ZAVOPA-268020 format. One line per 8 residues: their letters; for each residue y, x, z of C-alpha. Coordinates in nm, 2 decimals. Layout:
BEGIN
A	Y/X/Z  ...
% end
This chain:
BEGIN
XXXXXXXX	-8.67/-0.82/10.83  -8.49/-1.15/10.78  -8.71/-1.39/11.00  -8.59/-1.68/10.79  -8.77/-1.57/10.48  -9.09/-1.38/10.53  -9.24/-1.33/10.19  -9.54/-1.10/10.25
XXXXXXXX	-9.77/-1.19/10.54  -10.07/-1.02/10.68  -10.30/-1.21/10.91  -10.53/-1.00/11.14  -10.68/-1.31/11.30  -10.88/-1.59/11.14  -10.69/-1.86/11.34  -10.36/-1.72/11.23
XXXXXXXX	-10.48/-1.74/10.87  -10.56/-2.11/10.92  -10.22/-2.16/11.08  -10.04/-1.98/10.79  -10.22/-2.18/10.53  -10.16/-2.51/10.71  -9.79/-2.44/10.67  -9.82/-2.40/10.29
XXXXXXXX	-9.78/-2.02/10.30  -10.11/-1.92/10.14  -9.94/-1.77/9.83  -9.74/-1.54/10.06  -10.06/-1.43/10.25  -10.13/-1.09/10.11  -10.39/-0.96/10.35  -10.66/-1.11/10.59
XXXXXXXX	-10.96/-1.00/10.80  -11.32/-0.98/10.70  -11.39/-1.29/10.91  -11.12/-1.52/10.75  -11.30/-1.79/10.56  -11.08/-2.10/10.58  -10.94/-2.26/10.39  -11.18/-2.18/10.11
XXXXXXXX	-11.05/-1.91/9.88  -10.88/-1.69/10.15  -11.19/-1.47/10.15  -11.08/-1.35/9.81  -10.76/-1.19/9.94  -10.75/-0.82/10.04  -10.94/-0.76/10.36  -10.80/-0.51/10.61
XXXXXXXX	-11.07/-0.51/10.88  -11.44/-0.44/10.92  -11.68/-0.47/11.21  -11.84/-0.16/11.36  -12.13/-0.37/11.49  -12.38/-0.48/11.23  -12.55/-0.77/11.41  -12.74/-0.95/11.14
XXXXXXXX	-13.08/-0.88/11.30  -12.97/-0.87/11.67  -13.02/-1.15/11.92  -12.75/-1.27/12.15  -12.83/-1.03/12.43  -12.84/-0.73/12.20  -12.50/-0.82/12.05  -12.35/-0.87/12.39
XXXXXXXX	-12.48/-0.53/12.50  -12.34/-0.36/12.19  -12.00/-0.51/12.23  -11.98/-0.43/12.60  -12.09/-0.07/12.54  -11.82/-0.03/12.28  -11.54/-0.18/12.48  -11.64/-0.01/12.81
XXXXXXXX	-11.57/0.32/12.63  -11.22/0.19/12.56  -11.31/0.17/12.19  -11.29/-0.12/11.95  -11.55/-0.31/11.76  -11.32/-0.33/11.45  -11.18/-0.09/11.20  -10.83/-0.14/11.05
XXXXXXXX	-10.77/-0.02/10.70  -10.43/0.14/10.76  -10.39/0.27/10.41  -10.44/-0.08/10.26  -10.19/-0.21/10.52  -9.94/0.05/10.39  -10.00/-0.06/10.03  -9.96/-0.43/10.10
XXXXXXXX	-9.62/-0.35/10.27  -9.60/-0.68/10.46  -9.28/-0.83/10.61  -9.48/-1.02/10.89  -9.80/-0.92/11.06  -9.97/-1.18/11.28  -10.22/-1.06/11.54  -10.32/-1.11/11.91
XXXXXXXX	-10.38/-0.95/12.24  -10.59/-1.22/12.40  -10.94/-1.09/12.33  -11.07/-0.75/12.22  -11.38/-0.92/12.07  -11.17/-1.15/11.85  -10.97/-0.91/11.64  -10.84/-0.55/11.60
XXXXXXXX	-10.65/-0.45/11.92  -10.28/-0.52/11.93  -10.20/-0.16/12.02  -10.38/-0.04/11.71  -10.19/-0.28/11.49  -9.86/-0.20/11.65  -9.90/0.17/11.60  -10.02/0.13/11.24
XXXXXXXX	-9.72/-0.10/11.16  -9.48/0.15/11.31  -9.64/0.43/11.11  -9.68/0.26/10.77  -9.46/-0.05/10.76  -9.15/0.02/10.96  -8.97/-0.30/10.86  -9.25/-0.54/10.94
XXXXXXXX	-9.23/-0.78/11.23  -9.55/-0.79/11.44  -9.61/-1.11/11.63  -9.89/-1.14/11.88  -10.03/-1.49/11.94  -10.15/-1.55/12.30  -10.27/-1.91/12.34  -10.45/-2.03/12.65
XXXXXXXX	-10.42/-2.40/12.61  -10.39/-2.66/12.33  -10.02/-2.68/12.40  -9.99/-2.30/12.35  -10.17/-2.34/12.01  -9.91/-2.59/11.90  -9.63/-2.36/12.02  -9.79/-2.07/11.82
XXXXXXXX	-9.79/-2.29/11.50  -9.41/-2.35/11.55  -9.35/-1.98/11.62  -9.52/-1.87/11.30  -9.33/-2.13/11.11  -9.01/-2.01/11.26  -9.08/-1.64/11.16  -9.19/-1.74/10.81
XXXXXXXX	-8.88/-1.96/10.75  -9.07/-2.30/10.75  -9.00/-2.42/11.11  -8.95/-2.78/10.99  -9.29/-2.78/10.82  -9.45/-2.64/11.13  -9.30/-2.91/11.35  -9.43/-3.18/11.12
XXXXXXXX	-9.78/-3.02/11.13  -9.77/-3.01/11.51  -9.64/-3.37/11.53  -9.94/-3.48/11.33  -10.18/-3.29/11.55  -10.02/-3.43/11.86  -10.05/-3.78/11.73  -10.42/-3.74/11.67
XXXXXXXX	-10.48/-3.58/12.01  -10.28/-3.86/12.18  -10.47/-4.12/12.00  -10.80/-3.97/12.12  -10.67/-3.94/12.48  -10.56/-4.31/12.47  -10.91/-4.42/12.36  -11.08/-4.21/12.63
XXXXXXXX	-10.84/-4.28/12.91  -11.02/-4.59/13.03  -11.37/-4.45/13.00  -11.52/-4.41/13.34  -11.87/-4.30/13.25  -11.79/-3.94/13.15  -12.10/-3.73/13.09  -12.12/-3.38/13.24
XXXXXXXX	-12.10/-3.14/12.95  -12.19/-2.77/12.93  -12.02/-2.60/12.64  -12.21/-2.27/12.60  -11.98/-2.01/12.44  -12.26/-1.76/12.42  -12.64/-1.81/12.44  -12.76/-1.50/12.63
XXXXXXXX	-12.61/-1.41/12.87  -12.46/-1.77/12.90  -12.08/-1.79/12.89  -11.90/-2.08/13.05  -11.60/-2.21/12.85  -11.24/-2.13/12.91  -10.90/-2.15/12.74  -10.86/-2.48/12.54
XXXXXXXX	-11.23/-2.58/12.53  -11.23/-2.77/12.86  -10.92/-2.96/12.74  -11.11/-3.05/12.43  -11.40/-3.19/12.64  -11.16/-3.38/12.87  -10.98/-3.53/12.57  -11.31/-3.64/12.42
XXXXXXXX	-11.41/-3.83/12.74  -11.64/-3.57/12.90  -11.65/-3.37/13.22  -11.65/-3.00/13.15  -11.89/-2.82/13.39  -11.84/-2.45/13.49  -11.54/-2.41/13.27  -11.17/-2.41/13.36
XXXXXXXX	-10.89/-2.50/13.13  -10.64/-2.22/13.05  -10.85/-1.95/13.20  -11.08/-1.69/13.03  -11.44/-1.77/12.94  -11.67/-1.61/13.19  -12.03/-1.49/13.21  -12.24/-1.73/13.41
XXXXXXXX	-12.61/-1.74/13.49  -12.89/-1.97/13.37  -12.94/-2.07/13.74  -12.58/-2.20/13.75  -12.62/-2.38/13.42  -12.93/-2.55/13.57  -12.75/-2.65/13.88  -12.46/-2.80/13.68
XXXXXXXX	-12.68/-3.10/13.60  -12.52/-3.12/13.26  -12.62/-3.43/13.07  -12.51/-3.28/12.73  -12.52/-2.92/12.62  -12.32/-2.81/12.32  -12.39/-2.47/12.17  -12.07/-2.30/12.05
XXXXXXXX	-12.14/-1.93/12.06  -11.82/-1.75/11.96  -11.79/-1.66/11.60  -12.09/-1.86/11.48  -12.12/-2.16/11.24  -12.40/-2.41/11.27  -12.63/-2.22/11.04  -12.57/-1.90/11.24
XXXXXXXX	-12.65/-2.08/11.56  -12.98/-2.21/11.42  -13.07/-1.86/11.32  -12.99/-1.72/11.66  -13.20/-1.99/11.82  -13.50/-1.85/11.64  -13.45/-1.53/11.83  -13.37/-1.70/12.16
XXXXXXXX	-13.59/-1.81/12.45  -13.42/-1.99/12.73  -13.56/-1.94/13.09  -13.78/-2.22/13.21  -13.53/-2.30/13.48  -13.34/-2.50/13.22  -13.64/-2.73/13.13  -13.54/-2.99/13.39
XXXXXXXX	-13.17/-2.98/13.30  -13.09/-3.34/13.20  -12.95/-3.23/12.86  -13.27/-3.04/12.77  -13.51/-3.30/12.93  -13.35/-3.58/12.73  -13.30/-3.39/12.41  -12.92/-3.41/12.42
XXXXXXXX	-12.85/-3.06/12.30  -12.62/-3.00/12.00  -12.50/-2.72/11.78  -12.15/-2.73/11.63  -11.95/-2.49/11.41  -11.79/-2.28/11.68  -11.57/-2.08/11.44  -11.43/-2.39/11.28
XXXXXXXX	-11.36/-2.60/11.59  -11.37/-2.41/11.92  -11.35/-2.03/11.89  -11.03/-2.02/11.68  -10.70/-2.14/11.83  -10.57/-2.32/11.53  -10.52/-2.67/11.39  -10.89/-2.75/11.38
XXXXXXXX	-10.92/-2.76/11.76  -10.82/-3.12/11.73  -11.10/-3.18/11.48  -11.34/-3.03/11.74  -11.22/-3.27/12.01  -11.27/-3.56/11.77  -11.62/-3.45/11.68  -11.75/-3.41/12.04
XXXXXXXX	-11.60/-3.75/12.12  -11.86/-3.89/11.88  -12.13/-3.70/12.07  -12.02/-3.82/12.41  -11.93/-4.18/12.32  -12.09/-4.29/11.99  -12.05/-4.65/12.10  -11.67/-4.60/12.08
XXXXXXXX	-11.63/-4.34/11.81  -11.94/-4.37/11.60  -12.20/-4.10/11.55  -12.11/-3.75/11.41  -12.11/-3.74/11.03  -12.36/-3.51/10.86  -12.23/-3.16/10.87  -12.02/-3.22/11.18
XXXXXXXX	-12.29/-3.16/11.44  -12.66/-3.10/11.46  -12.87/-3.25/11.73  -13.15/-3.01/11.82  -13.50/-3.13/11.84  -13.76/-2.98/12.08  -13.89/-2.76/11.80  -13.56/-2.58/11.79
XXXX	-13.55/-2.50/12.16  -13.79/-2.23/12.30  -13.85/-2.16/12.66  -13.99/-1.84/12.81
% end
């Protein structure tokens, strides 16, 4: 393939779909995943994946168990429509190796590409930090022949992030923040999320920037003394989080956590702003800055974040 003029692109990752569209390449995007939903309209494109786990009625612990059981057997939680991939005949396939829970495995994609689309370039995006995300945007732009556009997109994102960092650089009263990436069992944040918290003027507890998200315990969450808890379970929007909360009972050990005691618990669209390593991670940092420091940034707009009242939080 001529890497300067990719015409037919398949994205097997929602974040890659967002990157591709941010570069003005939506018309060349011929295939996506069943989870791709941004920008609006991409869900109408041919979908090449499906989930093996139907979790509509499951609670967080049941979903976690089903995923672990599938992956422990060296399986996958996604199916890839290899016949449709052959029919679409892409020049460029964008996927990832970072997380088996996020997308079809890279090895599956690589083998399918070799079998059905011999001339396609397969690129795997492996971001661990915000800087890596920016580099991925430029990489995709380079492969698709729009590097200059990609560099302009990244420059705009960097400018916004730098402006946020400048505003929070002098803030000394930084709240302790627990970003819960799964409800039960609780997951401490990793990768770029701690960077988002720091940029927004908070202190991220239990999470480490650039490293994987890890399972923690409710006891450790309680001992963190977090003043703010932000619920961002991977793959969920705000509505989905509220539905999960109806099936979730937190252990009583969390009752005295400052965030719960003071009603400073929030739900945000994880898929849009935290789970997907794409351009909207900067939006996520800007939104949580409003939660941490409303006196500086103003309060979150309607639709950006939901503050959870006591009626939404159940304890065992």
